[in-house]
PLY file of the C-alpha trace (Angstrom):
ply
format ascii 1.0
element vertex 332
property float x
property float y
property float z
element edge 331
property int vertex1
property int vertex2
end_header
-78.34 -7.35 -43.70
-74.71 -6.28 -43.69
-72.19 -8.99 -43.31
-69.01 -8.25 -41.53
-65.75 -10.03 -42.09
-64.77 -12.24 -39.25
-62.14 -10.84 -36.83
-58.87 -12.80 -37.08
-56.79 -12.79 -33.94
-53.20 -12.97 -34.82
-50.85 -14.41 -32.35
-47.68 -12.26 -32.12
-44.55 -14.21 -33.00
-42.26 -14.66 -30.02
-38.80 -13.63 -30.92
-35.95 -15.50 -29.63
-34.02 -13.60 -27.09
-30.84 -12.13 -28.40
-27.65 -14.07 -27.28
-26.06 -12.45 -24.28
-22.46 -11.21 -24.77
-19.70 -13.43 -23.66
-18.66 -11.13 -20.90
-22.09 -11.27 -19.42
-22.27 -14.98 -19.59
-19.09 -15.35 -17.57
-19.30 -15.41 -13.80
-17.15 -12.26 -13.48
-17.57 -11.78 -9.77
-16.52 -15.39 -9.09
-13.57 -14.88 -11.37
-12.58 -11.66 -9.44
-12.96 -13.53 -6.14
-10.40 -16.21 -7.35
-8.03 -13.75 -9.04
-6.21 -12.66 -5.78
-5.71 -16.19 -4.75
-4.30 -17.17 -8.21
-2.04 -14.12 -8.20
-0.73 -14.99 -4.68
-0.14 -18.60 -5.59
1.97 -17.53 -8.60
3.89 -14.98 -6.50
4.61 -17.67 -3.77
5.85 -20.16 -6.37
8.15 -17.59 -7.81
9.61 -16.49 -4.49
9.54 -19.84 -2.68
13.37 -19.68 -2.03
13.05 -16.38 -0.20
10.02 -17.54 1.72
11.81 -20.70 2.80
14.94 -18.79 3.79
12.93 -16.36 5.93
11.14 -19.15 7.60
14.35 -20.98 8.54
15.84 -17.79 10.02
12.78 -17.49 12.33
13.29 -20.98 13.72
16.32 -19.87 15.62
14.93 -16.49 16.82
13.42 -15.43 20.15
9.68 -16.20 19.81
8.53 -13.43 22.11
10.20 -10.70 20.04
8.76 -12.25 16.95
5.28 -12.07 18.46
5.93 -8.45 19.15
6.81 -7.94 15.47
3.50 -9.65 14.54
1.59 -7.45 16.93
3.15 -4.24 15.53
2.27 -5.45 12.11
-1.37 -5.84 13.07
-1.51 -2.50 14.81
-0.08 -1.03 11.60
-3.37 -1.87 9.75
-5.29 -0.19 12.63
-3.13 2.96 12.22
-3.73 3.01 8.42
-7.44 2.67 9.16
-7.41 5.68 11.24
-5.44 7.60 8.70
-7.92 6.63 5.94
-10.78 7.72 8.07
-9.09 11.01 8.60
-9.09 11.79 4.88
-12.91 12.05 4.54
-15.60 13.87 6.53
-18.07 11.03 6.30
-17.91 8.23 8.89
-16.67 5.05 7.18
-17.82 1.54 8.63
-14.97 0.60 11.00
-14.88 -3.14 10.48
-15.20 -2.94 6.72
-12.46 -0.24 6.74
-10.03 -2.42 8.72
-10.80 -5.43 6.53
-10.22 -3.33 3.41
-6.77 -2.19 4.63
-5.87 -5.78 5.37
-7.07 -6.89 1.93
-5.29 -3.91 0.32
-2.03 -5.39 1.49
-2.57 -8.47 -0.69
-3.64 -6.34 -3.75
-0.56 -4.21 -3.27
1.61 -7.18 -4.06
0.22 -7.60 -7.46
0.68 -4.11 -8.90
3.62 -1.75 -8.36
3.86 1.56 -6.49
0.85 0.86 -4.30
-1.58 0.83 -7.19
-3.27 -2.24 -5.91
-4.01 -0.86 -2.49
-5.05 2.53 -3.97
-7.59 0.90 -6.30
-8.94 -1.17 -3.45
-9.42 1.92 -1.22
-10.96 3.99 -4.00
-13.39 1.18 -4.72
-14.28 0.98 -1.07
-14.86 4.70 -0.67
-17.03 4.91 -3.78
-18.98 2.02 -2.50
-19.61 3.91 0.69
-21.21 6.73 -1.42
-18.28 9.08 -1.96
-17.85 10.54 -5.46
-14.86 9.41 -7.44
-13.22 12.83 -7.36
-13.41 13.05 -3.61
-12.20 9.52 -3.23
-9.07 10.32 -5.31
-8.63 13.51 -3.30
-8.70 11.50 -0.05
-6.16 9.10 -1.46
-3.86 11.97 -2.38
-4.27 13.48 1.06
-3.30 10.15 2.67
-0.16 9.88 0.53
0.84 13.42 1.38
0.33 12.96 5.17
2.26 9.60 5.07
5.18 11.22 3.11
5.32 14.24 5.37
5.38 12.22 8.60
7.99 9.81 7.26
10.31 12.71 6.23
9.80 14.44 9.49
10.64 11.25 11.46
13.68 10.64 9.28
14.96 14.13 9.77
14.40 14.08 13.58
16.38 10.74 13.88
19.08 11.94 11.59
19.43 15.08 13.70
19.53 13.00 16.96
21.89 10.32 15.47
23.95 11.98 12.71
26.54 9.23 12.68
24.08 6.33 12.71
24.27 5.64 8.93
27.73 5.30 7.41
26.76 5.20 3.76
30.10 6.53 2.39
32.00 3.18 2.30
29.09 1.54 0.60
28.88 3.80 -2.40
31.43 4.75 -5.03
32.57 8.34 -5.11
30.15 10.91 -6.43
27.34 8.38 -6.61
25.19 10.16 -4.02
25.39 13.47 -5.91
24.64 11.79 -9.26
21.56 10.09 -7.73
20.28 13.39 -6.31
20.83 15.24 -9.56
19.17 12.39 -11.57
16.12 12.55 -9.25
15.76 16.31 -9.55
16.11 16.19 -13.27
13.48 13.48 -13.57
11.06 15.44 -11.42
11.56 18.68 -13.35
11.01 16.82 -16.76
7.89 15.13 -15.37
6.30 18.35 -14.02
7.19 20.34 -17.15
5.62 17.58 -19.32
2.38 17.57 -17.38
2.03 21.36 -17.35
2.61 21.69 -21.08
-0.47 19.38 -21.87
-3.60 21.61 -21.67
-6.03 18.81 -20.85
-3.80 17.39 -18.18
-3.33 20.85 -16.75
-7.05 21.25 -16.49
-7.50 17.94 -14.79
-4.77 18.74 -12.28
-6.36 22.16 -11.52
-9.74 20.64 -10.89
-8.33 17.84 -8.72
-6.18 20.34 -6.65
-9.21 22.48 -6.18
-11.20 19.62 -4.76
-8.41 18.25 -2.75
-7.60 21.66 -1.10
-11.25 22.29 -0.29
-11.57 18.84 1.29
-8.32 19.36 3.28
-9.52 22.58 4.75
-12.86 21.05 5.80
-11.11 18.09 7.40
-8.78 20.19 9.48
-11.71 22.13 10.83
-12.75 18.80 12.49
-10.17 17.98 15.23
-11.13 14.29 15.33
-10.43 13.90 11.58
-7.21 15.89 11.71
-6.03 13.73 14.71
-7.01 10.53 12.93
-5.16 11.59 9.75
-1.88 12.72 11.26
-1.89 10.47 14.24
-2.49 7.32 11.98
0.12 8.55 9.46
2.71 9.07 12.21
1.89 5.75 14.04
2.16 3.55 10.93
5.88 4.14 10.13
6.72 4.02 13.82
5.02 0.66 14.19
6.71 -0.65 11.09
10.12 0.49 12.26
9.38 -1.04 15.72
8.57 -4.39 14.07
12.02 -4.32 12.46
13.55 -3.54 15.85
11.70 -6.49 17.38
12.99 -8.80 14.63
16.56 -7.50 15.11
16.35 -8.12 18.86
14.91 -11.60 18.22
17.96 -12.41 15.98
20.30 -10.55 18.35
21.46 -8.13 15.75
24.26 -6.10 17.21
22.71 -2.57 16.24
21.25 -0.11 18.61
17.40 0.03 18.20
17.12 3.74 17.30
19.71 3.18 14.55
17.55 0.23 13.34
14.57 2.57 13.18
16.58 5.16 11.39
17.72 2.41 8.87
14.10 1.43 8.26
12.91 4.98 7.55
15.91 5.73 5.30
15.37 2.38 3.31
11.64 2.97 2.91
12.24 6.44 1.55
14.69 5.23 -0.95
12.67 2.17 -1.89
9.62 4.32 -2.68
11.45 5.69 -5.71
11.65 2.21 -7.31
8.24 0.92 -8.26
7.85 -2.82 -7.60
4.87 -4.95 -6.45
4.89 -4.83 -2.62
8.33 -3.38 -2.60
9.68 -6.77 -3.50
13.47 -6.49 -4.22
13.64 -2.70 -3.76
12.60 -2.68 -0.08
14.58 -5.80 0.67
17.87 -4.43 -0.89
17.43 -0.98 0.72
16.84 -2.47 4.14
19.92 -4.57 3.98
22.06 -1.74 2.81
20.66 0.60 5.52
21.28 -2.02 8.24
24.79 -2.58 6.98
25.35 1.16 7.01
24.15 1.20 10.64
26.88 -1.23 11.47
25.38 -4.63 11.06
27.34 -7.54 9.25
26.03 -8.33 5.81
24.88 -11.91 6.79
23.10 -10.79 9.96
21.38 -7.90 8.07
20.21 -10.16 5.39
18.78 -12.61 7.89
17.05 -9.84 9.74
15.41 -8.53 6.60
14.26 -11.94 5.44
12.59 -12.64 8.77
11.11 -9.22 8.94
9.68 -9.42 5.43
8.35 -12.95 6.24
6.26 -11.49 9.07
5.06 -8.21 7.38
4.78 -9.44 3.71
4.53 -13.25 3.22
2.72 -14.22 6.39
-0.38 -12.04 5.82
-0.42 -12.63 2.06
-2.73 -15.61 1.80
-5.24 -14.43 4.52
-5.24 -11.00 2.87
-6.06 -12.59 -0.44
-8.91 -14.55 1.05
-10.29 -11.39 2.68
-9.99 -9.63 -0.56
-11.91 -12.25 -2.41
-14.64 -12.25 0.34
-14.98 -8.43 0.04
-15.36 -8.73 -3.71
-17.82 -11.56 -3.32
-19.99 -9.65 -0.81
-19.95 -6.55 -3.22
-18.16 -4.30 -0.70
-15.41 -3.83 -3.20
0 1
1 2
2 3
3 4
4 5
5 6
6 7
7 8
8 9
9 10
10 11
11 12
12 13
13 14
14 15
15 16
16 17
17 18
18 19
19 20
20 21
21 22
22 23
23 24
24 25
25 26
26 27
27 28
28 29
29 30
30 31
31 32
32 33
33 34
34 35
35 36
36 37
37 38
38 39
39 40
40 41
41 42
42 43
43 44
44 45
45 46
46 47
47 48
48 49
49 50
50 51
51 52
52 53
53 54
54 55
55 56
56 57
57 58
58 59
59 60
60 61
61 62
62 63
63 64
64 65
65 66
66 67
67 68
68 69
69 70
70 71
71 72
72 73
73 74
74 75
75 76
76 77
77 78
78 79
79 80
80 81
81 82
82 83
83 84
84 85
85 86
86 87
87 88
88 89
89 90
90 91
91 92
92 93
93 94
94 95
95 96
96 97
97 98
98 99
99 100
100 101
101 102
102 103
103 104
104 105
105 106
106 107
107 108
108 109
109 110
110 111
111 112
112 113
113 114
114 115
115 116
116 117
117 118
118 119
119 120
120 121
121 122
122 123
123 124
124 125
125 126
126 127
127 128
128 129
129 130
130 131
131 132
132 133
133 134
134 135
135 136
136 137
137 138
138 139
139 140
140 141
141 142
142 143
143 144
144 145
145 146
146 147
147 148
148 149
149 150
150 151
151 152
152 153
153 154
154 155
155 156
156 157
157 158
158 159
159 160
160 161
161 162
162 163
163 164
164 165
165 166
166 167
167 168
168 169
169 170
170 171
171 172
172 173
173 174
174 175
175 176
176 177
177 178
178 179
179 180
180 181
181 182
182 183
183 184
184 185
185 186
186 187
187 188
188 189
189 190
190 191
191 192
192 193
193 194
194 195
195 196
196 197
197 198
198 199
199 200
200 201
201 202
202 203
203 204
204 205
205 206
206 207
207 208
208 209
209 210
210 211
211 212
212 213
213 214
214 215
215 216
216 217
217 218
218 219
219 220
220 221
221 222
222 223
223 224
224 225
225 226
226 227
227 228
228 229
229 230
230 231
231 232
232 233
233 234
234 235
235 236
236 237
237 238
238 239
239 240
240 241
241 242
242 243
243 244
244 245
245 246
246 247
247 248
248 249
249 250
250 251
251 252
252 253
253 254
254 255
255 256
256 257
257 258
258 259
259 260
260 261
261 262
262 263
263 264
264 265
265 266
266 267
267 268
268 269
269 270
270 271
271 272
272 273
273 274
274 275
275 276
276 277
277 278
278 279
279 280
280 281
281 282
282 283
283 284
284 285
285 286
286 287
287 288
288 289
289 290
290 291
291 292
292 293
293 294
294 295
295 296
296 297
297 298
298 299
299 300
300 301
301 302
302 303
303 304
304 305
305 306
306 307
307 308
308 309
309 310
310 311
311 312
312 313
313 314
314 315
315 316
316 317
317 318
318 319
319 320
320 321
321 322
322 323
323 324
324 325
325 326
326 327
327 328
328 329
329 330
330 331
C-alpha cells in the first residue's frame, strides 16, 4: 500500500496595503471648493478701502439708475452665454452654461488677462464632451469675435463723435506716438519669436487648422453665427450701458454716447495691461477716458468706483459660491 504525504493547505499571507500618496489622501475637491472663497476673502481684505469708497458713493445716487446698471450687468452674462454657445456646434446645457459664466467672473479676478475665466470655460466644455483642441479653438473664436465687435463699435462711435475724447491735454507731447510704436514693436518681436521655434510653429499650425475648420462649420449654421456675433456685440453694449446708468445716477455731466465711447476706449486700452479682473488698469483707464470726455476728475472717479462696485465687487462673493458649487458637483 502506497502512502501519500498529507496535503498541506497554506494560507496566503495578506499583504498590508501600500500607503496611499499624500495627494490622494487629501480631500482635493473640498479644497478646490473652498479655494475661490479664500481667494475672494484675501482680495476683499486687500481692496477694502476701494470697496468702501464705492459703497459710499452709491448711497447718494439715484437707486433706479443703479438698478438699471445691475440689470445690464446680469444681462451681460446672458449675452456671454449666447456668445459661448455660438462657438461650438454641440448644444450646451443652458443653465449650466449661464452658471459657468457667472462663476467665471469670480475666477477671472484671481488670475490676470482672463486666464481664470478661460480655464473655467475650457473645463466646462471638456466636461460636456468636447475635445481639448476644440475647446481651445472655441475659446479663441470667442476672443476674436469679442475683439472685432469692440473695435467696430469703437470706430463707429469715434466716427460719429470725433470730438468726444480730448486726450491731448492729458498726455505729454509725443506720448501717443511712442505708445503706438512700442505696441507695434512688442507685437512684432512676439510673433517673430513664436515663428522661429519649430515646435511652437507646429502647434500653432495645428491649432489654426482646427479653429478655421470649426469657424467654417459654425458659420454654416445661422443660429450659431447669430448667437456668436449677437452675443459678442451685446456684451460691450450692455457693459457700456451700465456705465451710462451709473453716470446718470450720479448726475455726471457727460452726454451718454460720450460715456459709451469712453468705456469702449478704456476697455481697449486696459486689455493691454494684464491684471486680475482688470483691477487698477480698467479703473485708471475709465477715469482717464471720462475726464477726456469732459467730466471733472472727482466726479469721474466717483462714477468709476460705483460702476466697479456693481460690476466687480457686488457679484464677487456669489460668483465664488457658484464656482465652488460647480466644482463640488463635478461640472467643472
